[in-house]
Wavefront OBJ file of the C-alpha trace (Angstrom):
o trace
v -8.164 -13.871 -10.872
v -6.137 -11.395 -12.913
v -2.721 -10.279 -11.728
v -2.345 -6.699 -10.493
v 0.118 -4.575 -12.443
v 3.022 -2.483 -11.113
v 0.854 0.651 -10.907
v -1.618 -1.084 -8.589
v 1.213 -2.415 -6.397
v 2.793 1.043 -6.107
v -0.629 2.401 -5.070
v -0.992 -0.423 -2.536
v 2.488 0.410 -1.209
v 1.426 4.038 -0.613
v -1.667 2.829 1.234
v 0.451 0.601 3.500
v 2.893 3.470 4.172
v 0.064 5.782 5.261
v -1.426 3.057 7.454
v 1.966 2.506 9.118
v 2.235 6.253 9.851
v -1.252 6.218 11.378
v -0.321 3.161 13.463
v 2.744 4.965 14.825
v 0.625 7.977 15.785
v -2.073 5.804 17.360
v 0.592 4.006 19.403
v 1.802 7.365 20.717
v -1.711 7.873 22.156
v -1.677 4.376 23.749
v -4.308 3.182 21.244
v -4.312 -0.582 20.648
v -2.927 -1.075 17.082
v -4.190 -4.676 16.699
v -6.932 -3.708 14.231
v -4.440 -1.781 12.089
v -1.943 -4.639 12.343
v -4.505 -7.027 10.865
v -5.248 -4.646 7.985
v -1.548 -4.023 7.311
v -0.856 -7.767 7.394
v -3.577 -8.419 4.806
v -2.276 -5.594 2.586
v 1.307 -6.887 2.823
v 0.119 -10.382 1.862
v -1.684 -8.946 -1.183
v 1.477 -6.987 -2.055
v 3.629 -10.110 -1.758
v 1.266 -12.247 -3.858
v 1.073 -9.610 -6.593
v 4.851 -9.132 -6.584
v 5.511 -12.869 -6.829
v 3.039 -13.134 -9.705
v 4.825 -10.351 -11.597
v 8.224 -11.908 -10.917
v 6.945 -15.226 -12.275
v 5.971 -13.563 -15.563
v 9.576 -12.461 -16.263
v 8.312 -9.864 -18.712
v 11.048 -7.545 -20.124
v 8.904 -4.447 -19.542
v 8.828 -5.188 -15.787
v 12.612 -5.283 -15.257
v 12.717 -1.654 -14.081
v 9.704 -1.897 -11.731
v 10.338 -5.249 -10.053
v 13.520 -4.239 -8.118
v 11.764 -1.106 -6.800
v 8.691 -3.105 -5.761
v 10.818 -5.769 -4.055
v 12.787 -3.105 -2.132
v 9.597 -1.332 -1.043
v 8.107 -4.635 0.133
v 11.228 -5.419 2.199
v 11.255 -1.894 3.695
v 7.563 -2.137 4.593
v 8.113 -5.516 6.253
v 10.940 -4.016 8.354
v 8.655 -1.125 9.345
v 5.839 -3.509 10.212
v 7.848 -5.898 12.385
v 9.726 -3.084 14.148
v 13.190 -3.776 12.704
v 13.352 -0.593 10.653
v 16.417 1.587 10.133
v 16.562 5.352 9.511
v 16.888 4.621 5.787
v 13.819 2.370 5.643
v 11.844 4.785 7.831
v 12.680 7.653 5.471
v 11.704 5.559 2.444
v 8.401 4.625 4.099
v 7.541 8.319 4.482
v 7.875 9.059 0.737
v 4.903 8.422 -1.609
v 5.180 6.821 -5.040
v 2.294 8.929 -6.364
v 3.011 12.700 -6.204
v -0.734 13.293 -5.769
v -0.453 11.785 -2.269
v 2.333 14.121 -1.124
v -0.091 16.300 0.851
v -1.527 13.251 2.671
v 1.958 12.019 3.589
v 2.927 15.514 4.753
v -0.142 15.759 7.004
v 0.496 12.281 8.425
v 4.151 13.109 9.149
v 3.240 16.419 10.794
v 0.577 14.739 12.911
v 3.121 12.116 13.981
v 5.627 14.811 14.967
v 2.921 16.521 17.052
v 2.049 13.329 18.937
v 3.279 13.112 22.540
v 6.521 11.154 22.876
v 5.955 10.343 26.553
v 3.040 10.422 28.897
v 3.327 11.626 32.505
v 1.029 10.748 35.349
v 0.187 13.569 37.687
v -1.456 13.342 41.089
v -3.293 16.454 42.286
v -5.052 17.045 45.581
v -7.857 19.577 45.455
v -8.586 21.563 48.606
v -11.288 24.108 49.302
v -8.696 26.545 50.644
v -5.253 26.236 49.001
v -3.755 28.695 51.527
v -5.032 26.903 54.649
v -1.840 25.192 55.678
v 1.693 26.497 55.000
v 3.232 23.079 55.577
v 0.810 21.541 53.125
v 1.702 24.198 50.571
v 5.398 23.318 50.920
v 4.627 19.631 50.412
v 2.321 20.479 47.508
v 5.042 22.519 45.786
v 7.481 19.629 46.235
v 5.094 16.932 44.983
v 3.386 18.714 42.047
v 3.594 17.847 39.307
v 4.239 14.183 40.046
v 6.449 12.721 37.341
v 7.245 9.107 36.557
v 10.556 10.319 35.126
v 12.239 12.799 37.521
v 14.754 13.704 34.812
v 12.072 15.188 32.575
v 12.853 18.895 32.993
v 10.424 20.253 30.440
v 7.267 19.344 32.403
v 5.112 22.361 33.402
v 5.457 23.683 36.952
v 2.097 23.688 38.759
v 3.378 24.702 42.171
v 2.192 28.307 41.741
v -1.334 27.356 40.574
v -4.428 27.042 42.714
v -6.992 24.283 42.315
v -9.121 26.178 39.811
v -6.127 26.982 37.602
v -4.953 23.381 37.701
v -8.432 22.260 36.699
v -8.450 24.744 33.791
v -5.009 23.565 32.716
v -6.066 19.923 32.576
v -9.260 20.901 30.755
v -7.129 22.662 28.158
v -4.870 19.600 27.812
v -7.889 17.341 27.357
v -9.328 19.717 24.741
v -6.038 19.606 22.810
v -6.033 15.833 22.956
v -9.626 15.739 21.692
v -8.658 17.947 18.740
v -5.708 15.682 17.948
v -7.964 12.621 18.081
v -10.450 14.394 15.793
v -7.667 14.989 13.291
v -6.637 11.357 13.670
v -10.216 10.285 12.950
v -10.319 12.504 9.843
v -7.045 10.976 8.649
v -8.406 7.461 9.198
v -11.461 8.473 7.170
v -9.213 9.589 4.325
v -7.397 6.268 4.492
v -10.732 4.475 4.240
v -11.669 6.525 1.165
v -8.267 5.789 -0.346
v -8.755 2.065 0.310
v -12.189 2.124 -1.328
v -10.836 4.010 -4.349
v -7.948 1.563 -4.625
v -10.354 -1.388 -4.455
v -12.559 0.118 -7.172
v -9.509 0.738 -9.355
v -8.289 -2.834 -8.892
v -11.720 -4.214 -9.786
v -11.830 -2.052 -12.930
v -8.342 -3.195 -13.924
v -9.331 -6.825 -13.335
v -12.361 -6.413 -15.593
v -10.186 -4.892 -18.327
v -7.678 -7.719 -18.011
v -10.500 -10.278 -18.211
v -11.761 -8.633 -21.405
v -8.262 -8.705 -22.890
v -7.888 -12.373 -21.930
v -11.190 -13.237 -23.597
v -10.172 -11.299 -26.730
v -6.834 -13.135 -26.923
v -8.592 -16.488 -26.552
v -11.100 -15.616 -29.280
v -8.406 -14.459 -31.724
v -6.301 -17.533 -30.980
v -9.228 -19.754 -31.976
v -9.696 -17.779 -35.200
v -5.984 -18.101 -36.013
v -6.142 -21.862 -35.420
v -9.071 -22.205 -37.838
v -7.307 -20.043 -40.454
v -4.171 -22.153 -40.096
v -6.176 -25.333 -40.731
v -7.806 -23.826 -43.841
v -4.414 -22.754 -45.225
v -3.035 -26.249 -44.633
v -6.019 -27.813 -46.423
v -5.609 -25.482 -49.404
v -1.878 -26.250 -49.545
v -2.577 -30.001 -49.608
v -5.111 -29.576 -52.392
v -2.703 -27.478 -54.424
v -0.009 -30.102 -53.993
v -2.354 -32.869 -55.190
v -3.449 -30.810 -58.225
v 0.187 -30.158 -59.154
v 0.929 -33.864 -59.107
v -2.019 -34.606 -61.412
v -0.942 -31.819 -63.787
v 2.605 -33.198 -64.007
v 1.343 -36.735 -64.734
v -0.964 -35.503 -67.527
v 1.875 -33.455 -69.037
v 4.206 -36.465 -69.035
v 1.529 -38.648 -70.690
v 0.980 -36.038 -73.423
v 4.740 -35.755 -74.033
v 5.009 -39.551 -74.237
v 2.192 -39.714 -76.806
v 3.815 -37.004 -78.903
v 7.124 -38.836 -78.850
v 5.436 -42.037 -79.969
v 3.685 -40.226 -82.801
v 6.885 -38.526 -83.944
v 8.948 -41.708 -83.887
v 6.361 -43.536 -86.100
l 1 2 3 4 5 6 7 8 9 10 11 12 13 14 15 16 17 18 19 20 21 22 23 24 25 26 27 28 29 30 31 32 33 34 35 36 37 38 39 40 41 42 43 44 45 46 47 48 49 50 51 52 53 54 55 56 57 58 59 60 61 62 63 64 65 66 67 68 69 70 71 72 73 74 75 76 77 78 79 80 81 82 83 84 85 86 87 88 89 90 91 92 93 94 95 96 97 98 99 100 101 102 103 104 105 106 107 108 109 110 111 112 113 114 115 116 117 118 119 120 121 122 123 124 125 126 127 128 129 130 131 132 133 134 135 136 137 138 139 140 141 142 143 144 145 146 147 148 149 150 151 152 153 154 155 156 157 158 159 160 161 162 163 164 165 166 167 168 169 170 171 172 173 174 175 176 177 178 179 180 181 182 183 184 185 186 187 188 189 190 191 192 193 194 195 196 197 198 199 200 201 202 203 204 205 206 207 208 209 210 211 212 213 214 215 216 217 218 219 220 221 222 223 224 225 226 227 228 229 230 231 232 233 234 235 236 237 238 239 240 241 242 243 244 245 246 247 248 249 250 251 252 253 254 255 256 257 258 259 260
């Protein structure tokens, strides 16, 4: 199998970065990230194998790209295993390809819009919210129920009746549905990007295979030409020896004739 070049590895790095951003957003919605973890793990393994293959080549034209690829791989591994720093997190949010800037911007904005904490609220619905003054006092004290009593920015529902509370929660659920729809659209874009990347890698592999076949064919032709040149050189050397011997014989005969 042909080795992927630096351009393909930079594209794969962008794909992993976007997938990590989507995993962070999915985690904020309490979505199980195991499926994304498996995909990211496979992509990181492909990245590592391609990087090691390029490092083994030790080609002079790769000296500028290899340090960048190695740093990006290390940063992505820190992001994946949860040991990231602000510097690695910032690097993971920057694309290598400027064409993907809009996708990274949308993913970062969606992540900033995701809820940072989830509160559990307990609401008692009554047919007549004004039936019991004591109950209203308890209701004002207990609503909204918060797991974290220090969270001061939670909405105050004490002045709402049952219908208004129901409408509020309907609105919250609608907002969450819209956010999940946007998440689904983003996942769809990631799938299209993965397919495009796979097609590009296959095309590059085919080109590399063609180049490899061409090099092999020309090497065989050069070997045959080298053998022919060697054969001609040997023949020329033999002919020169014969010519020298004949010349010496002729000179010897002439000397004998002259001396007589």
